[in-house]
VODREN-564377 format. One record per residue (C-alpha): x negated, z, y negated; chain; residue number from 1. Coordinates in steps of 0.5 Angstrom, whole numbers, plus 500, padded with zeros to 3 digits. Each point is the difference from the previous one (the first is absolute). Example, Ala and Ser with C-alpha at 12.3 -4.5 7.8 and 13.67 -1.06 7.14 Angstrom:
BEGIN
<r X="475" Z="516" Y="509" chain="A" n="1"/>
<r X="498" Z="498" Y="493" chain="A" n="2"/>
# end
This chain:
BEGIN
<r X="500" Z="500" Y="500" chain="A" n="1"/>
<r X="497" Z="498" Y="493" chain="A" n="2"/>
<r X="499" Z="506" Y="495" chain="A" n="3"/>
<r X="506" Z="502" Y="496" chain="A" n="4"/>
<r X="496" Z="505" Y="496" chain="A" n="5"/>
<r X="493" Z="501" Y="497" chain="A" n="6"/>
<r X="497" Z="506" Y="497" chain="A" n="7"/>
<r X="496" Z="500" Y="494" chain="A" n="8"/>
<r X="493" Z="501" Y="504" chain="A" n="9"/>
<r X="502" Z="494" Y="504" chain="A" n="10"/>
<r X="501" Z="495" Y="495" chain="A" n="11"/>
<r X="494" Z="502" Y="496" chain="A" n="12"/>
<r X="496" Z="498" Y="506" chain="A" n="13"/>
<r X="504" Z="493" Y="501" chain="A" n="14"/>
<r X="501" Z="499" Y="492" chain="A" n="15"/>
<r X="495" Z="495" Y="500" chain="A" n="16"/>
<r X="504" Z="495" Y="505" chain="A" n="17"/>
<r X="507" Z="503" Y="499" chain="A" n="18"/>
<r X="505" Z="496" Y="496" chain="A" n="19"/>
<r X="503" Z="505" Y="495" chain="A" n="20"/>
<r X="507" Z="500" Y="497" chain="A" n="21"/>
<r X="502" Z="505" Y="494" chain="A" n="22"/>
<r X="508" Z="501" Y="501" chain="A" n="23"/>
<r X="501" Z="505" Y="494" chain="A" n="24"/>
<r X="507" Z="499" Y="497" chain="A" n="25"/>
<r X="505" Z="504" Y="496" chain="A" n="26"/>
<r X="507" Z="499" Y="501" chain="A" n="27"/>
<r X="503" Z="497" Y="493" chain="A" n="28"/>
<r X="493" Z="498" Y="497" chain="A" n="29"/>
<r X="497" Z="494" Y="503" chain="A" n="30"/>
<r X="494" Z="500" Y="496" chain="A" n="31"/>
<r X="498" Z="507" Y="502" chain="A" n="32"/>
<r X="496" Z="498" Y="506" chain="A" n="33"/>
<r X="496" Z="495" Y="497" chain="A" n="34"/>
<r X="498" Z="505" Y="494" chain="A" n="35"/>
<r X="498" Z="505" Y="505" chain="A" n="36"/>
<r X="496" Z="495" Y="504" chain="A" n="37"/>
<r X="496" Z="498" Y="494" chain="A" n="38"/>
<r X="499" Z="508" Y="498" chain="A" n="39"/>
<r X="497" Z="501" Y="507" chain="A" n="40"/>
<r X="500" Z="497" Y="507" chain="A" n="41"/>
<r X="496" Z="500" Y="507" chain="A" n="42"/>
<r X="495" Z="495" Y="499" chain="A" n="43"/>
<r X="501" Z="493" Y="502" chain="A" n="44"/>
<r X="508" Z="501" Y="500" chain="A" n="45"/>
<r X="505" Z="495" Y="498" chain="A" n="46"/>
<r X="506" Z="502" Y="497" chain="A" n="47"/>
<r X="507" Z="498" Y="503" chain="A" n="48"/>
<r X="506" Z="501" Y="495" chain="A" n="49"/>
<r X="506" Z="503" Y="504" chain="A" n="50"/>
<r X="505" Z="496" Y="495" chain="A" n="51"/>
<r X="497" Z="494" Y="500" chain="A" n="52"/>
<r X="496" Z="499" Y="506" chain="A" n="53"/>
<r X="503" Z="504" Y="506" chain="A" n="54"/>
<r X="507" Z="499" Y="497" chain="A" n="55"/>
<r X="504" Z="495" Y="496" chain="A" n="56"/>
<r X="505" Z="501" Y="494" chain="A" n="57"/>
<r X="506" Z="504" Y="502" chain="A" n="58"/>
<r X="506" Z="497" Y="503" chain="A" n="59"/>
<r X="505" Z="500" Y="505" chain="A" n="60"/>
<r X="495" Z="503" Y="505" chain="A" n="61"/>
<r X="498" Z="506" Y="496" chain="A" n="62"/>
<r X="495" Z="502" Y="495" chain="A" n="63"/>
<r X="494" Z="498" Y="503" chain="A" n="64"/>
<r X="502" Z="494" Y="504" chain="A" n="65"/>
<r X="495" Z="497" Y="505" chain="A" n="66"/>
<r X="497" Z="494" Y="498" chain="A" n="67"/>
<r X="500" Z="494" Y="505" chain="A" n="68"/>
<r X="494" Z="500" Y="505" chain="A" n="69"/>
<r X="498" Z="494" Y="497" chain="A" n="70"/>
<r X="500" Z="503" Y="493" chain="A" n="71"/>
<r X="496" Z="506" Y="503" chain="A" n="72"/>
<r X="495" Z="496" Y="504" chain="A" n="73"/>
<r X="498" Z="497" Y="493" chain="A" n="74"/>
<r X="499" Z="506" Y="497" chain="A" n="75"/>
<r X="496" Z="502" Y="506" chain="A" n="76"/>
<r X="496" Z="494" Y="500" chain="A" n="77"/>
<r X="499" Z="501" Y="492" chain="A" n="78"/>
<r X="497" Z="507" Y="501" chain="A" n="79"/>
<r X="495" Z="497" Y="505" chain="A" n="80"/>
<r X="502" Z="504" Y="506" chain="A" n="81"/>
<r X="497" Z="497" Y="507" chain="A" n="82"/>
<r X="503" Z="501" Y="507" chain="A" n="83"/>
<r X="494" Z="503" Y="502" chain="A" n="84"/>
<r X="500" Z="505" Y="495" chain="A" n="85"/>
<r X="501" Z="508" Y="501" chain="A" n="86"/>
<r X="505" Z="501" Y="494" chain="A" n="87"/>
<r X="501" Z="507" Y="497" chain="A" n="88"/>
<r X="506" Z="501" Y="495" chain="A" n="89"/>
<r X="501" Z="506" Y="496" chain="A" n="90"/>
<r X="504" Z="503" Y="494" chain="A" n="91"/>
<r X="500" Z="507" Y="497" chain="A" n="92"/>
<r X="507" Z="502" Y="503" chain="A" n="93"/>
<r X="499" Z="502" Y="507" chain="A" n="94"/>
<r X="500" Z="493" Y="503" chain="A" n="95"/>
<r X="507" Z="498" Y="498" chain="A" n="96"/>
<r X="498" Z="494" Y="496" chain="A" n="97"/>
<r X="494" Z="498" Y="504" chain="A" n="98"/>
<r X="505" Z="500" Y="506" chain="A" n="99"/>
<r X="504" Z="495" Y="497" chain="A" n="100"/>
<r X="493" Z="495" Y="500" chain="A" n="101"/>
<r X="498" Z="503" Y="507" chain="A" n="102"/>
<r X="507" Z="498" Y="503" chain="A" n="103"/>
<r X="500" Z="493" Y="496" chain="A" n="104"/>
<r X="493" Z="498" Y="503" chain="A" n="105"/>
<r X="502" Z="502" Y="507" chain="A" n="106"/>
<r X="506" Z="495" Y="498" chain="A" n="107"/>
<r X="495" Z="495" Y="500" chain="A" n="108"/>
<r X="497" Z="502" Y="506" chain="A" n="109"/>
<r X="494" Z="503" Y="498" chain="A" n="110"/>
<r X="499" Z="506" Y="504" chain="A" n="111"/>
<r X="494" Z="503" Y="497" chain="A" n="112"/>
<r X="502" Z="503" Y="494" chain="A" n="113"/>
<r X="500" Z="508" Y="499" chain="A" n="114"/>
<r X="503" Z="505" Y="495" chain="A" n="115"/>
<r X="495" Z="504" Y="496" chain="A" n="116"/>
<r X="502" Z="507" Y="503" chain="A" n="117"/>
<r X="501" Z="505" Y="494" chain="A" n="118"/>
<r X="499" Z="494" Y="495" chain="A" n="119"/>
<r X="496" Z="500" Y="494" chain="A" n="120"/>
<r X="500" Z="507" Y="499" chain="A" n="121"/>
<r X="495" Z="500" Y="506" chain="A" n="122"/>
<r X="495" Z="496" Y="498" chain="A" n="123"/>
<r X="494" Z="503" Y="497" chain="A" n="124"/>
<r X="496" Z="495" Y="498" chain="A" n="125"/>
<r X="499" Z="497" Y="493" chain="A" n="126"/>
<r X="506" Z="495" Y="498" chain="A" n="127"/>
<r X="499" Z="493" Y="497" chain="A" n="128"/>
<r X="503" Z="499" Y="494" chain="A" n="129"/>
<r X="503" Z="493" Y="496" chain="A" n="130"/>
<r X="503" Z="494" Y="503" chain="A" n="131"/>
<r X="499" Z="498" Y="507" chain="A" n="132"/>
<r X="495" Z="494" Y="501" chain="A" n="133"/>
<r X="504" Z="494" Y="502" chain="A" n="134"/>
<r X="499" Z="498" Y="507" chain="A" n="135"/>
<r X="499" Z="494" Y="503" chain="A" n="136"/>
<r X="507" Z="498" Y="504" chain="A" n="137"/>
<r X="500" Z="500" Y="507" chain="A" n="138"/>
<r X="503" Z="496" Y="506" chain="A" n="139"/>
<r X="504" Z="506" Y="503" chain="A" n="140"/>
<r X="504" Z="497" Y="505" chain="A" n="141"/>
<r X="507" Z="503" Y="502" chain="A" n="142"/>
<r X="500" Z="503" Y="507" chain="A" n="143"/>
<r X="506" Z="502" Y="504" chain="A" n="144"/>
<r X="504" Z="506" Y="497" chain="A" n="145"/>
<r X="498" Z="507" Y="502" chain="A" n="146"/>
<r X="507" Z="503" Y="496" chain="A" n="147"/>
<r X="507" Z="499" Y="501" chain="A" n="148"/>
<r X="505" Z="499" Y="494" chain="A" n="149"/>
<r X="508" Z="502" Y="500" chain="A" n="150"/>
<r X="504" Z="496" Y="495" chain="A" n="151"/>
<r X="507" Z="503" Y="497" chain="A" n="152"/>
<r X="504" Z="496" Y="505" chain="A" n="153"/>
<r X="496" Z="503" Y="506" chain="A" n="154"/>
<r X="501" Z="507" Y="497" chain="A" n="155"/>
<r X="507" Z="499" Y="499" chain="A" n="156"/>
<r X="501" Z="498" Y="507" chain="A" n="157"/>
<r X="495" Z="505" Y="503" chain="A" n="158"/>
<r X="505" Z="506" Y="497" chain="A" n="159"/>
<r X="506" Z="497" Y="503" chain="A" n="160"/>
<r X="497" Z="500" Y="507" chain="A" n="161"/>
<r X="502" Z="506" Y="504" chain="A" n="162"/>
<r X="496" Z="506" Y="499" chain="A" n="163"/>
<r X="496" Z="500" Y="506" chain="A" n="164"/>
<r X="498" Z="493" Y="499" chain="A" n="165"/>
<r X="499" Z="499" Y="493" chain="A" n="166"/>
<r X="493" Z="501" Y="497" chain="A" n="167"/>
<r X="498" Z="506" Y="496" chain="A" n="168"/>
<r X="499" Z="500" Y="493" chain="A" n="169"/>
<r X="495" Z="504" Y="496" chain="A" n="170"/>
<r X="501" Z="501" Y="493" chain="A" n="171"/>
<r X="493" Z="502" Y="497" chain="A" n="172"/>
<r X="503" Z="503" Y="493" chain="A" n="173"/>
<r X="501" Z="507" Y="498" chain="A" n="174"/>
<r X="505" Z="504" Y="503" chain="A" n="175"/>
<r X="504" Z="500" Y="493" chain="A" n="176"/>
<r X="500" Z="493" Y="500" chain="A" n="177"/>
<r X="502" Z="499" Y="507" chain="A" n="178"/>
<r X="506" Z="505" Y="499" chain="A" n="179"/>
<r X="502" Z="497" Y="493" chain="A" n="180"/>
<r X="499" Z="506" Y="496" chain="A" n="181"/>
<r X="495" Z="497" Y="496" chain="A" n="182"/>
<r X="498" Z="493" Y="498" chain="A" n="183"/>
<r X="495" Z="499" Y="495" chain="A" n="184"/>
<r X="499" Z="492" Y="501" chain="A" n="185"/>
<r X="506" Z="496" Y="503" chain="A" n="186"/>
<r X="507" Z="499" Y="498" chain="A" n="187"/>
<r X="503" Z="503" Y="506" chain="A" n="188"/>
<r X="498" Z="506" Y="504" chain="A" n="189"/>
<r X="501" Z="502" Y="507" chain="A" n="190"/>
<r X="497" Z="496" Y="507" chain="A" n="191"/>
<r X="501" Z="495" Y="505" chain="A" n="192"/>
<r X="505" Z="503" Y="505" chain="A" n="193"/>
<r X="497" Z="503" Y="506" chain="A" n="194"/>
<r X="493" Z="500" Y="497" chain="A" n="195"/>
<r X="496" Z="507" Y="501" chain="A" n="196"/>
<r X="496" Z="502" Y="494" chain="A" n="197"/>
<r X="492" Z="501" Y="501" chain="A" n="198"/>
<r X="497" Z="500" Y="493" chain="A" n="199"/>
<r X="493" Z="497" Y="500" chain="A" n="200"/>
<r X="496" Z="505" Y="497" chain="A" n="201"/>
<r X="501" Z="505" Y="506" chain="A" n="202"/>
<r X="495" Z="495" Y="503" chain="A" n="203"/>
<r X="495" Z="504" Y="496" chain="A" n="204"/>
<r X="496" Z="506" Y="501" chain="A" n="205"/>
<r X="499" Z="505" Y="494" chain="A" n="206"/>
<r X="493" Z="496" Y="498" chain="A" n="207"/>
<r X="504" Z="493" Y="500" chain="A" n="208"/>
<r X="497" Z="497" Y="506" chain="A" n="209"/>
<r X="505" Z="498" Y="506" chain="A" n="210"/>
<r X="502" Z="506" Y="505" chain="A" n="211"/>
<r X="497" Z="500" Y="507" chain="A" n="212"/>
<r X="503" Z="495" Y="505" chain="A" n="213"/>
<r X="503" Z="506" Y="504" chain="A" n="214"/>
<r X="503" Z="503" Y="494" chain="A" n="215"/>
<r X="503" Z="493" Y="498" chain="A" n="216"/>
<r X="502" Z="499" Y="507" chain="A" n="217"/>
<r X="504" Z="506" Y="499" chain="A" n="218"/>
<r X="503" Z="498" Y="493" chain="A" n="219"/>
<r X="502" Z="494" Y="503" chain="A" n="220"/>
<r X="503" Z="503" Y="507" chain="A" n="221"/>
<r X="507" Z="498" Y="498" chain="A" n="222"/>
<r X="499" Z="493" Y="500" chain="A" n="223"/>
<r X="495" Z="500" Y="505" chain="A" n="224"/>
<r X="505" Z="498" Y="506" chain="A" n="225"/>
<r X="504" Z="494" Y="496" chain="A" n="226"/>
<r X="499" Z="493" Y="503" chain="A" n="227"/>
<r X="499" Z="498" Y="493" chain="A" n="228"/>
<r X="498" Z="503" Y="493" chain="A" n="229"/>
<r X="501" Z="497" Y="493" chain="A" n="230"/>
<r X="497" Z="503" Y="494" chain="A" n="231"/>
<r X="503" Z="499" Y="493" chain="A" n="232"/>
<r X="499" Z="504" Y="493" chain="A" n="233"/>
<r X="502" Z="498" Y="493" chain="A" n="234"/>
<r X="497" Z="494" Y="499" chain="A" n="235"/>
<r X="496" Z="498" Y="507" chain="A" n="236"/>
<r X="493" Z="504" Y="497" chain="A" n="237"/>
<r X="500" Z="507" Y="503" chain="A" n="238"/>
<r X="504" Z="498" Y="506" chain="A" n="239"/>
<r X="493" Z="497" Y="503" chain="A" n="240"/>
<r X="497" Z="507" Y="499" chain="A" n="241"/>
<r X="505" Z="502" Y="506" chain="A" n="242"/>
<r X="498" Z="494" Y="504" chain="A" n="243"/>
<r X="492" Z="501" Y="499" chain="A" n="244"/>
<r X="502" Z="508" Y="502" chain="A" n="245"/>
<r X="504" Z="498" Y="506" chain="A" n="246"/>
<r X="494" Z="495" Y="502" chain="A" n="247"/>
<r X="495" Z="506" Y="499" chain="A" n="248"/>
<r X="505" Z="505" Y="504" chain="A" n="249"/>
<r X="499" Z="495" Y="506" chain="A" n="250"/>
<r X="507" Z="497" Y="499" chain="A" n="251"/>
<r X="502" Z="492" Y="501" chain="A" n="252"/>
<r X="500" Z="497" Y="493" chain="A" n="253"/>
<r X="507" Z="501" Y="496" chain="A" n="254"/>
<r X="503" Z="494" Y="497" chain="A" n="255"/>
<r X="500" Z="499" Y="492" chain="A" n="256"/>
<r X="507" Z="499" Y="497" chain="A" n="257"/>
<r X="496" Z="498" Y="493" chain="A" n="258"/>
<r X="506" Z="499" Y="496" chain="A" n="259"/>
<r X="501" Z="508" Y="501" chain="A" n="260"/>
<r X="505" Z="504" Y="496" chain="A" n="261"/>
<r X="500" Z="496" Y="494" chain="A" n="262"/>
<r X="501" Z="493" Y="503" chain="A" n="263"/>
<r X="505" Z="503" Y="505" chain="A" n="264"/>
<r X="505" Z="502" Y="494" chain="A" n="265"/>
<r X="500" Z="494" Y="496" chain="A" n="266"/>
<r X="506" Z="498" Y="505" chain="A" n="267"/>
<r X="505" Z="505" Y="498" chain="A" n="268"/>
<r X="503" Z="498" Y="507" chain="A" n="269"/>
<r X="495" Z="503" Y="504" chain="A" n="270"/>
<r X="501" Z="507" Y="502" chain="A" n="271"/>
<r X="497" Z="506" Y="498" chain="A" n="272"/>
<r X="500" Z="508" Y="501" chain="A" n="273"/>
<r X="499" Z="506" Y="496" chain="A" n="274"/>
<r X="499" Z="507" Y="503" chain="A" n="275"/>
<r X="504" Z="506" Y="498" chain="A" n="276"/>
<r X="495" Z="506" Y="499" chain="A" n="277"/>
<r X="504" Z="504" Y="496" chain="A" n="278"/>
# end
C-alpha cells in the first residue's frame, strides 16, 4: 500500500526529490492562501488554490464543485507534476484542504501521494519566501482512477433503498450543522436522510496529527460493516479527510459525494432532515 501520511522528518529526508504542494486555504477568502504562501512555504513547494485549481466556480454542484478530470489534468501538468514522483501535500488546518488534493491526485490514478501529518506546524526547517518558480510543464498521464464518486441522483437512489442494503452516508461537518441547530454557511440547515455524523476534526489528536490506525478504526466502527460508504460534508472538501482517515484505519476506501450538502440543497425537492436535540 502506498504511504498515506508522511512525517516532517521523513519529508526532510526526501524533500529534494519529492514534489510538494501547498494547499493552505481560508474559506471565503480565495486570495489568502497565495498571500501566506509568499510569506513562507516549504522550499520547492508549488501553491494550489482551493477555489480556482481544486474547484471550479460555485454552481448547482455546490460551493466547491470538482473540475473535470481533463481540467484537473491540465492543472497537474502546469504544476510540473510527474507520474514517477512522490507527491506530498500539506496545509495548516489538520490536512482538511490537503486531503482534497490527495483525493484528486488519486482521482487521476496517482497512488504515490501523501499528506504531511500535522501540517506546516510540524515543519521545523527554514521556510522559503516569495512566489514559486514557474515549473516546466509535465507530460503527466492519467491512469485508472483510485477513487469513486457519487452524484446527487445516486445519493437520492441510495437513500431510497432498504436500510439493510443502502450505502452508509457519512457527514464530516460538525454535530451542530448536521443537526440543523447551526448553519453559518449554507442556506438550508440539516443533513441528508439516513446519514451519520462523524466530524472530520475528530480524526486528529491534540497535536493536530492523525490519530493512530487503531483509534481511527474504533472511531469508524459504526460504518466498518457497511458494504459501501459515501462521505460528504459542506462542499466536498473535508469529506476527503474522512476518506483518508478511513484508509488509515484500514477500511476500504469510501466514495465521495463531491457536491455534498451545498449541492444537495440546490434542488428543493431533495429530502433533508434535522434533529430535535432540545
